[in-house]
mmCIF file as gemmi writes it, N, C-alpha and C atoms, coordinates in Angstrom:
data_model
loop_
_atom_site.group_PDB
_atom_site.id
_atom_site.type_symbol
_atom_site.label_atom_id
_atom_site.label_alt_id
_atom_site.label_comp_id
_atom_site.label_asym_id
_atom_site.label_entity_id
_atom_site.label_seq_id
_atom_site.pdbx_PDB_ins_code
_atom_site.Cartn_x
_atom_site.Cartn_y
_atom_site.Cartn_z
_atom_site.occupancy
_atom_site.B_iso_or_equiv
_atom_site.pdbx_formal_charge
_atom_site.auth_seq_id
_atom_site.auth_asym_id
_atom_site.pdbx_PDB_model_num
ATOM 1 N N . UNK Axp A 1 ? 1.592 13.739 -3.066 1 0 ? 1 A 1
ATOM 2 C CA . UNK Axp A 1 ? 0.968 14.898 -2.462 1 0 ? 1 A 1
ATOM 3 C C . UNK Axp A 1 ? -0.031 15.493 -3.443 1 0 ? 1 A 1
ATOM 4 N N . UNK Axp A 2 ? -1.078 16.102 -2.927 1 0 ? 2 A 1
ATOM 5 C CA . UNK Axp A 2 ? -2.105 16.701 -3.77 1 0 ? 2 A 1
ATOM 6 C C . UNK Axp A 2 ? -1.692 18.1 -4.189 1 0 ? 2 A 1
ATOM 7 N N . UNK Axp A 3 ? -2.175 18.539 -5.342 1 0 ? 3 A 1
ATOM 8 C CA . UNK Axp A 3 ? -1.848 19.879 -5.838 1 0 ? 3 A 1
ATOM 9 C C . UNK Axp A 3 ? -2.559 20.937 -5.001 1 0 ? 3 A 1
ATOM 10 N N . UNK Axp A 4 ? -2.103 22.173 -5.117 1 0 ? 4 A 1
ATOM 11 C CA . UNK Axp A 4 ? -2.722 23.277 -4.378 1 0 ? 4 A 1
ATOM 12 C C . UNK Axp A 4 ? -4.169 23.467 -4.807 1 0 ? 4 A 1
ATOM 13 N N . UNK Axp A 5 ? -4.495 23.192 -6.075 1 0 ? 5 A 1
ATOM 14 C CA . UNK Axp A 5 ? -5.87 23.32 -6.547 1 0 ? 5 A 1
ATOM 15 C C . UNK Axp A 5 ? -6.79 22.317 -5.873 1 0 ? 5 A 1
ATOM 16 N N . UNK Axp A 6 ? -6.277 21.146 -5.544 1 0 ? 6 A 1
ATOM 17 C CA . UNK Axp A 6 ? -7.086 20.122 -4.899 1 0 ? 6 A 1
ATOM 18 C C . UNK Axp A 6 ? -7.342 20.447 -3.433 1 0 ? 6 A 1
ATOM 19 N N . UNK Axp A 7 ? -6.596 21.362 -2.864 1 0 ? 7 A 1
ATOM 20 C CA . UNK Axp A 7 ? -6.718 21.725 -1.457 1 0 ? 7 A 1
ATOM 21 C C . UNK Axp A 7 ? -7.048 23.216 -1.341 1 0 ? 7 A 1
ATOM 22 N N . UNK Axp A 8 ? -8.335 23.59 -1.46 1 0 ? 8 A 1
ATOM 23 C CA . UNK Axp A 8 ? -8.669 25.015 -1.373 1 0 ? 8 A 1
ATOM 24 C C . UNK Axp A 8 ? -8.358 25.583 0.002 1 0 ? 8 A 1
ATOM 25 N N . UNK Axp A 9 ? -8.148 26.884 0.04 1 0 ? 9 A 1
ATOM 26 C CA . UNK Axp A 9 ? -7.889 27.567 1.311 1 0 ? 9 A 1
ATOM 27 C C . UNK Axp A 9 ? -9.081 27.397 2.241 1 0 ? 9 A 1
ATOM 28 N N . UNK Axp A 10 ? -8.839 27.414 3.524 1 0 ? 10 A 1
ATOM 29 C CA . UNK Axp A 10 ? -9.925 27.275 4.499 1 0 ? 10 A 1
ATOM 30 C C . UNK Axp A 10 ? -10.984 28.354 4.317 1 0 ? 10 A 1
ATOM 31 N N . UNK Axp A 11 ? -10.585 29.548 3.977 1 0 ? 11 A 1
ATOM 32 C CA . UNK Axp A 11 ? -11.527 30.648 3.763 1 0 ? 11 A 1
ATOM 33 C C . UNK Axp A 11 ? -11.575 31.051 2.293 1 0 ? 11 A 1
ATOM 34 N N . UNK Axp A 12 ? -11.624 30.075 1.4 1 0 ? 12 A 1
ATOM 35 C CA . UNK Axp A 12 ? -11.656 30.319 -0.045 1 0 ? 12 A 1
ATOM 36 C C . UNK Axp A 12 ? -12.804 31.281 -0.384 1 0 ? 12 A 1
ATOM 37 N N . UNK Axp A 13 ? -12.516 32.391 -1.087 1 0 ? 13 A 1
ATOM 38 C CA . UNK Axp A 13 ? -13.528 33.404 -1.369 1 0 ? 13 A 1
ATOM 39 C C . UNK Axp A 13 ? -14.181 33.279 -2.747 1 0 ? 13 A 1
ATOM 40 N N . UNK Axp A 14 ? -13.943 32.216 -3.484 1 0 ? 14 A 1
ATOM 41 C CA . UNK Axp A 14 ? -14.35 32.155 -4.893 1 0 ? 14 A 1
ATOM 42 C C . UNK Axp A 14 ? -15.857 32.114 -5.105 1 0 ? 14 A 1
ATOM 43 N N . UNK Axp A 15 ? -16.62 31.567 -4.197 1 0 ? 15 A 1
ATOM 44 C CA . UNK Axp A 15 ? -18.078 31.48 -4.361 1 0 ? 15 A 1
ATOM 45 C C . UNK Axp A 15 ? -18.749 32.224 -3.209 1 0 ? 15 A 1
ATOM 46 N N . UNK Axp A 16 ? -19.352 33.362 -3.52 1 0 ? 16 A 1
ATOM 47 C CA . UNK Axp A 16 ? -19.952 34.196 -2.467 1 0 ? 16 A 1
ATOM 48 C C . UNK Axp A 16 ? -21.03 33.456 -1.691 1 0 ? 16 A 1
ATOM 49 N N . UNK Axp A 17 ? -21.814 32.629 -2.381 1 0 ? 17 A 1
ATOM 50 C CA . UNK Axp A 17 ? -22.889 31.895 -1.713 1 0 ? 17 A 1
ATOM 51 C C . UNK Axp A 17 ? -22.319 30.931 -0.673 1 0 ? 17 A 1
ATOM 52 N N . UNK Axp A 18 ? -21.226 30.25 -1.016 1 0 ? 18 A 1
ATOM 53 C CA . UNK Axp A 18 ? -20.62 29.322 -0.065 1 0 ? 18 A 1
ATOM 54 C C . UNK Axp A 18 ? -19.909 30.049 1.067 1 0 ? 18 A 1
ATOM 55 N N . UNK Axp A 19 ? -19.36 31.218 0.779 1 0 ? 19 A 1
ATOM 56 C CA . UNK Axp A 19 ? -18.741 32.026 1.839 1 0 ? 19 A 1
ATOM 57 C C . UNK Axp A 19 ? -19.804 32.378 2.877 1 0 ? 19 A 1
ATOM 58 N N . UNK Axp A 20 ? -20.964 32.841 2.412 1 0 ? 20 A 1
ATOM 59 C CA . UNK Axp A 20 ? -22.051 33.202 3.331 1 0 ? 20 A 1
ATOM 60 C C . UNK Axp A 20 ? -22.514 31.982 4.131 1 0 ? 20 A 1
ATOM 61 N N . UNK Axp A 21 ? -22.621 30.84 3.457 1 0 ? 21 A 1
ATOM 62 C CA . UNK Axp A 21 ? -23.044 29.62 4.139 1 0 ? 21 A 1
ATOM 63 C C . UNK Axp A 21 ? -22.043 29.216 5.219 1 0 ? 21 A 1
ATOM 64 N N . UNK Axp A 22 ? -20.741 29.267 4.895 1 0 ? 22 A 1
ATOM 65 C CA . UNK Axp A 22 ? -19.719 28.903 5.888 1 0 ? 22 A 1
ATOM 66 C C . UNK Axp A 22 ? -19.766 29.827 7.094 1 0 ? 22 A 1
ATOM 67 N N . UNK Axp A 23 ? -19.965 31.12 6.854 1 0 ? 23 A 1
ATOM 68 C CA . UNK Axp A 23 ? -20.034 32.063 7.975 1 0 ? 23 A 1
ATOM 69 C C . UNK Axp A 23 ? -21.22 31.742 8.882 1 0 ? 23 A 1
ATOM 70 N N . UNK Axp A 24 ? -22.372 31.428 8.282 1 0 ? 24 A 1
ATOM 71 C CA . UNK Axp A 24 ? -23.544 31.052 9.081 1 0 ? 24 A 1
ATOM 72 C C . UNK Axp A 24 ? -23.289 29.759 9.851 1 0 ? 24 A 1
ATOM 73 N N . UNK Axp A 25 ? -22.674 28.792 9.186 1 0 ? 25 A 1
ATOM 74 C CA . UNK Axp A 25 ? -22.39 27.512 9.839 1 0 ? 25 A 1
ATOM 75 C C . UNK Axp A 25 ? -21.414 27.695 10.996 1 0 ? 25 A 1
ATOM 76 N N . UNK Axp A 26 ? -20.433 28.567 10.828 1 0 ? 26 A 1
ATOM 77 C CA . UNK Axp A 26 ? -19.464 28.818 11.908 1 0 ? 26 A 1
ATOM 78 C C . UNK Axp A 26 ? -20.124 29.494 13.102 1 0 ? 26 A 1
ATOM 79 N N . UNK Axp A 27 ? -21.133 30.33 12.844 1 0 ? 27 A 1
ATOM 80 C CA . UNK Axp A 27 ? -21.862 30.95 13.958 1 0 ? 27 A 1
ATOM 81 C C . UNK Axp A 27 ? -22.668 29.905 14.715 1 0 ? 27 A 1
ATOM 82 N N . UNK Axp A 28 ? -23.303 28.982 13.984 1 0 ? 28 A 1
ATOM 83 C CA . UNK Axp A 28 ? -24.128 27.947 14.613 1 0 ? 28 A 1
ATOM 84 C C . UNK Axp A 28 ? -23.294 26.916 15.361 1 0 ? 28 A 1
ATOM 85 N N . UNK Axp A 29 ? -22.14 26.555 14.797 1 0 ? 29 A 1
ATOM 86 C CA . UNK Axp A 29 ? -21.317 25.483 15.381 1 0 ? 29 A 1
ATOM 87 C C . UNK Axp A 29 ? -19.841 25.859 15.276 1 0 ? 29 A 1
ATOM 88 N N . UNK Axp A 30 ? -19.37 26.757 16.133 1 0 ? 30 A 1
ATOM 89 C CA . UNK Axp A 30 ? -17.995 27.25 16.017 1 0 ? 30 A 1
ATOM 90 C C . UNK Axp A 30 ? -16.916 26.186 16.245 1 0 ? 30 A 1
ATOM 91 N N . UNK Axp A 31 ? -17.237 25.081 16.883 1 0 ? 31 A 1
ATOM 92 C CA . UNK Axp A 31 ? -16.245 24.033 17.134 1 0 ? 31 A 1
ATOM 93 C C . UNK Axp A 31 ? -16.12 23.041 15.975 1 0 ? 31 A 1
ATOM 94 N N . UNK Axp A 32 ? -16.984 23.165 14.976 1 0 ? 32 A 1
ATOM 95 C CA . UNK Axp A 32 ? -16.952 22.255 13.835 1 0 ? 32 A 1
ATOM 96 C C . UNK Axp A 32 ? -15.908 22.716 12.836 1 0 ? 32 A 1
ATOM 97 N N . UNK Axp A 33 ? -15.59 21.884 11.862 1 0 ? 33 A 1
ATOM 98 C CA . UNK Axp A 33 ? -14.579 22.174 10.846 1 0 ? 33 A 1
ATOM 99 C C . UNK Axp A 33 ? -15.012 23.337 9.953 1 0 ? 33 A 1
ATOM 100 N N . UNK Axp A 34 ? -16.226 23.302 9.397 1 0 ? 34 A 1
ATOM 101 C CA . UNK Axp A 34 ? -16.824 24.399 8.623 1 0 ? 34 A 1
ATOM 102 C C . UNK Axp A 34 ? -15.891 25.015 7.592 1 0 ? 34 A 1
ATOM 103 N N . UNK Axp A 35 ? -15.35 24.21 6.713 1 0 ? 35 A 1
ATOM 104 C CA . UNK Axp A 35 ? -14.438 24.69 5.673 1 0 ? 35 A 1
ATOM 105 C C . UNK Axp A 35 ? -14.387 23.654 4.556 1 0 ? 35 A 1
ATOM 106 N N . UNK Axp A 36 ? -13.774 23.995 3.42 1 0 ? 36 A 1
ATOM 107 C CA . UNK Axp A 36 ? -13.604 22.977 2.386 1 0 ? 36 A 1
ATOM 108 C C . UNK Axp A 36 ? -12.852 21.773 2.964 1 0 ? 36 A 1
ATOM 109 N N . UNK Axp A 37 ? -13.35 20.595 2.68 1 0 ? 37 A 1
ATOM 110 C CA . UNK Axp A 37 ? -12.756 19.376 3.228 1 0 ? 37 A 1
ATOM 111 C C . UNK Axp A 37 ? -11.595 18.938 2.336 1 0 ? 37 A 1
ATOM 112 N N . UNK Axp A 38 ? -10.407 18.787 2.902 1 0 ? 38 A 1
ATOM 113 C CA . UNK Axp A 38 ? -9.243 18.413 2.092 1 0 ? 38 A 1
ATOM 114 C C . UNK Axp A 38 ? -9.332 16.961 1.614 1 0 ? 38 A 1
ATOM 115 N N . UNK Axp A 39 ? -8.705 16.665 0.481 1 0 ? 39 A 1
ATOM 116 C CA . UNK Axp A 39 ? -8.685 15.285 -0.006 1 0 ? 39 A 1
ATOM 117 C C . UNK Axp A 39 ? -7.78 14.422 0.87 1 0 ? 39 A 1
ATOM 118 N N . UNK Axp A 40 ? -7.966 13.119 0.787 1 0 ? 40 A 1
ATOM 119 C CA . UNK Axp A 40 ? -7.066 12.212 1.496 1 0 ? 40 A 1
ATOM 120 C C . UNK Axp A 40 ? -6.895 10.945 0.679 1 0 ? 40 A 1
ATOM 121 N N . UNK Axp A 41 ? -5.867 10.203 0.961 1 0 ? 41 A 1
ATOM 122 C CA . UNK Axp A 41 ? -5.582 8.972 0.244 1 0 ? 41 A 1
ATOM 123 C C . UNK Axp A 41 ? -4.438 9.167 -0.733 1 0 ? 41 A 1
ATOM 124 N N . UNK Axp A 42 ? -4.16 8.136 -1.484 1 0 ? 42 A 1
ATOM 125 C CA . UNK Axp A 42 ? -3.059 8.168 -2.451 1 0 ? 42 A 1
ATOM 126 C C . UNK Axp A 42 ? -3.493 8.905 -3.722 1 0 ? 42 A 1
ATOM 127 N N . UNK Axp A 43 ? -2.757 9.936 -4.129 1 0 ? 43 A 1
ATOM 128 C CA . UNK Axp A 43 ? -3.126 10.671 -5.345 1 0 ? 43 A 1
ATOM 129 C C . UNK Axp A 43 ? -3.102 9.808 -6.605 1 0 ? 43 A 1
ATOM 130 N N . UNK Axp A 44 ? -2.354 8.72 -6.591 1 0 ? 44 A 1
ATOM 131 C CA . UNK Axp A 44 ? -2.271 7.857 -7.77 1 0 ? 44 A 1
ATOM 132 C C . UNK Axp A 44 ? -3.129 6.591 -7.625 1 0 ? 44 A 1
ATOM 133 N N . UNK Axp A 45 ? -4.142 6.631 -6.779 1 0 ? 45 A 1
ATOM 134 C CA . UNK Axp A 45 ? -5.015 5.477 -6.565 1 0 ? 45 A 1
ATOM 135 C C . UNK Axp A 45 ? -5.75 5.114 -7.854 1 0 ? 45 A 1
ATOM 136 N N . UNK Axp A 46 ? -6.115 3.852 -8.004 1 0 ? 46 A 1
ATOM 137 C CA . UNK Axp A 46 ? -6.83 3.397 -9.197 1 0 ? 46 A 1
ATOM 138 C C . UNK Axp A 46 ? -8.317 3.686 -9.113 1 0 ? 46 A 1
ATOM 139 N N . UNK Axp A 47 ? -8.823 4.002 -7.946 1 0 ? 47 A 1
ATOM 140 C CA . UNK Axp A 47 ? -10.24 4.296 -7.759 1 0 ? 47 A 1
ATOM 141 C C . UNK Axp A 47 ? -10.371 5.651 -7.085 1 0 ? 47 A 1
ATOM 142 N N . UNK Axp A 48 ? -11.22 6.499 -7.627 1 0 ? 48 A 1
ATOM 143 C CA . UNK Axp A 48 ? -11.458 7.827 -7.066 1 0 ? 48 A 1
ATOM 144 C C . UNK Axp A 48 ? -12.928 7.935 -6.701 1 0 ? 48 A 1
ATOM 145 N N . UNK Axp A 49 ? -13.218 8.284 -5.473 1 0 ? 49 A 1
ATOM 146 C CA . UNK Axp A 49 ? -14.591 8.504 -5.03 1 0 ? 49 A 1
ATOM 147 C C . UNK Axp A 49 ? -14.745 9.991 -4.781 1 0 ? 49 A 1
ATOM 148 N N . UNK Axp A 50 ? -15.715 10.587 -5.453 1 0 ? 50 A 1
ATOM 149 C CA . UNK Axp A 50 ? -15.938 12.026 -5.356 1 0 ? 50 A 1
ATOM 150 C C . UNK Axp A 50 ? -17.262 12.263 -4.651 1 0 ? 50 A 1
ATOM 151 N N . UNK Axp A 51 ? -17.244 13.111 -3.641 1 0 ? 51 A 1
ATOM 152 C CA . UNK Axp A 51 ? -18.462 13.484 -2.947 1 0 ? 51 A 1
ATOM 153 C C . UNK Axp A 51 ? -18.96 14.824 -3.445 1 0 ? 51 A 1
ATOM 154 N N . UNK Axp A 52 ? -20.256 15.041 -3.36 1 0 ? 52 A 1
ATOM 155 C CA . UNK Axp A 52 ? -20.849 16.28 -3.847 1 0 ? 52 A 1
ATOM 156 C C . UNK Axp A 52 ? -20.47 17.468 -2.975 1 0 ? 52 A 1
ATOM 157 N N . UNK Axp A 53 ? -20.642 17.331 -1.682 1 0 ? 53 A 1
ATOM 158 C CA . UNK Axp A 53 ? -20.35 18.426 -0.758 1 0 ? 53 A 1
ATOM 159 C C . UNK Axp A 53 ? -20.225 17.847 0.645 1 0 ? 53 A 1
ATOM 160 N N . UNK Axp A 54 ? -19.567 18.558 1.551 1 0 ? 54 A 1
ATOM 161 C CA . UNK Axp A 54 ? -19.49 18.07 2.928 1 0 ? 54 A 1
ATOM 162 C C . UNK Axp A 54 ? -20.88 17.962 3.546 1 0 ? 54 A 1
ATOM 163 N N . UNK Axp A 55 ? -21.179 16.829 4.151 1 0 ? 55 A 1
ATOM 164 C CA . UNK Axp A 55 ? -22.456 16.665 4.827 1 0 ? 55 A 1
ATOM 165 C C . UNK Axp A 55 ? -22.524 17.559 6.056 1 0 ? 55 A 1
ATOM 166 N N . UNK Axp A 56 ? -23.693 18.121 6.307 1 0 ? 56 A 1
ATOM 167 C CA . UNK Axp A 56 ? -23.847 19.055 7.422 1 0 ? 56 A 1
ATOM 168 C C . UNK Axp A 56 ? -23.447 18.425 8.752 1 0 ? 56 A 1
ATOM 169 N N . UNK Axp A 57 ? -23.865 17.185 8.992 1 0 ? 57 A 1
ATOM 170 C CA . UNK Axp A 57 ? -23.532 16.519 10.25 1 0 ? 57 A 1
ATOM 171 C C . UNK Axp A 57 ? -22.292 15.639 10.124 1 0 ? 57 A 1
ATOM 172 N N . UNK Axp A 58 ? -21.737 15.529 8.919 1 0 ? 58 A 1
ATOM 173 C CA . UNK Axp A 58 ? -20.59 14.654 8.69 1 0 ? 58 A 1
ATOM 174 C C . UNK Axp A 58 ? -19.303 15.43 8.535 1 0 ? 58 A 1
ATOM 175 N N . UNK Axp A 59 ? -18.837 15.552 7.295 1 0 ? 59 A 1
ATOM 176 C CA . UNK Axp A 59 ? -17.541 16.185 7.036 1 0 ? 59 A 1
ATOM 177 C C . UNK Axp A 59 ? -17.508 17.644 7.462 1 0 ? 59 A 1
ATOM 178 N N . UNK Axp A 60 ? -18.647 18.319 7.419 1 0 ? 60 A 1
ATOM 179 C CA . UNK Axp A 60 ? -18.658 19.705 7.879 1 0 ? 60 A 1
ATOM 180 C C . UNK Axp A 60 ? -18.322 19.781 9.365 1 0 ? 60 A 1
ATOM 181 N N . UNK Axp A 61 ? -18.659 18.716 10.085 1 0 ? 61 A 1
ATOM 182 C CA . UNK Axp A 61 ? -18.353 18.667 11.522 1 0 ? 61 A 1
ATOM 183 C C . UNK Axp A 61 ? -16.952 18.12 11.771 1 0 ? 61 A 1
ATOM 184 N N . UNK Axp A 62 ? -16.578 17.055 11.023 1 0 ? 62 A 1
ATOM 185 C CA . UNK Axp A 62 ? -15.335 16.343 11.317 1 0 ? 62 A 1
ATOM 186 C C . UNK Axp A 62 ? -14.129 16.807 10.512 1 0 ? 62 A 1
ATOM 187 N N . UNK Axp A 63 ? -14.359 17.361 9.317 1 0 ? 63 A 1
ATOM 188 C CA . UNK Axp A 63 ? -13.259 17.753 8.445 1 0 ? 63 A 1
ATOM 189 C C . UNK Axp A 63 ? -12.704 16.603 7.624 1 0 ? 63 A 1
ATOM 190 N N . UNK Axp A 64 ? -13.374 15.453 7.646 1 0 ? 64 A 1
ATOM 191 C CA . UNK Axp A 64 ? -12.936 14.285 6.871 1 0 ? 64 A 1
ATOM 192 C C . UNK Axp A 64 ? -14.129 13.767 6.065 1 0 ? 64 A 1
ATOM 193 N N . UNK Axp A 65 ? -13.964 13.596 4.743 1 0 ? 65 A 1
ATOM 194 C CA . UNK Axp A 65 ? -15.079 13.149 3.907 1 0 ? 65 A 1
ATOM 195 C C . UNK Axp A 65 ? -15.65 11.803 4.339 1 0 ? 65 A 1
ATOM 196 N N . UNK Axp A 66 ? -16.944 11.657 4.155 1 0 ? 66 A 1
ATOM 197 C CA . UNK Axp A 66 ? -17.649 10.391 4.368 1 0 ? 66 A 1
ATOM 198 C C . UNK Axp A 66 ? -17.521 9.864 5.793 1 0 ? 66 A 1
ATOM 199 N N . UNK Axp A 67 ? -17.476 10.747 6.764 1 0 ? 67 A 1
ATOM 200 C CA . UNK Axp A 67 ? -17.442 10.322 8.165 1 0 ? 67 A 1
ATOM 201 C C . UNK Axp A 67 ? -18.433 11.141 8.973 1 0 ? 67 A 1
ATOM 202 N N . UNK Axp A 68 ? -18.99 10.535 9.99 1 0 ? 68 A 1
ATOM 203 C CA . UNK Axp A 68 ? -19.845 11.254 10.917 1 0 ? 68 A 1
ATOM 204 C C . UNK Axp A 68 ? -21.316 11.26 10.572 1 0 ? 68 A 1
ATOM 205 N N . UNK Axp A 69 ? -21.698 10.767 9.392 1 0 ? 69 A 1
ATOM 206 C CA . UNK Axp A 69 ? -23.111 10.683 9.028 1 0 ? 69 A 1
ATOM 207 C C . UNK Axp A 69 ? -23.309 9.479 8.11 1 0 ? 69 A 1
ATOM 208 N N . UNK Axp A 70 ? -24.459 9.379 7.487 1 0 ? 70 A 1
ATOM 209 C CA . UNK Axp A 70 ? -24.764 8.213 6.655 1 0 ? 70 A 1
ATOM 210 C C . UNK Axp A 70 ? -23.949 8.15 5.366 1 0 ? 70 A 1
ATOM 211 N N . UNK Axp A 71 ? -23.236 9.211 5.002 1 0 ? 71 A 1
ATOM 212 C CA . UNK Axp A 71 ? -22.422 9.196 3.784 1 0 ? 71 A 1
ATOM 213 C C . UNK Axp A 71 ? -21.33 8.131 3.847 1 0 ? 71 A 1
ATOM 214 N N . UNK Axp A 72 ? -20.92 7.748 5.027 1 0 ? 72 A 1
ATOM 215 C CA . UNK Axp A 72 ? -19.871 6.74 5.167 1 0 ? 72 A 1
ATOM 216 C C . UNK Axp A 72 ? -20.373 5.313 5.106 1 0 ? 72 A 1
ATOM 217 N N . UNK Axp A 73 ? -21.695 5.139 5.049 1 0 ? 73 A 1
ATOM 218 C CA . UNK Axp A 73 ? -22.28 3.797 4.985 1 0 ? 73 A 1
ATOM 219 C C . UNK Axp A 73 ? -22.373 3.347 3.535 1 0 ? 73 A 1
ATOM 220 N N . UNK Axp A 74 ? -21.269 2.895 2.983 1 0 ? 74 A 1
ATOM 221 C CA . UNK Axp A 74 ? -21.262 2.458 1.574 1 0 ? 74 A 1
ATOM 222 C C . UNK Axp A 74 ? -21.574 0.99 1.459 1 0 ? 74 A 1
């Protein structure tokens, strides 16, 4: 299981700029995930892939990293 630090709260308030961005995104697309994307996979995996941020049309919409846009085309 992942630690609590690896899974930020859906409405994490730590970065004011990102809070404002999430609120705007939720107004534009209320049915989308619009929150920090939780990690997935085995915590003890030998390979770790880190993404910069949820893609606007990808993980921000689906709630799963590297899905829904070109980020998943590795």
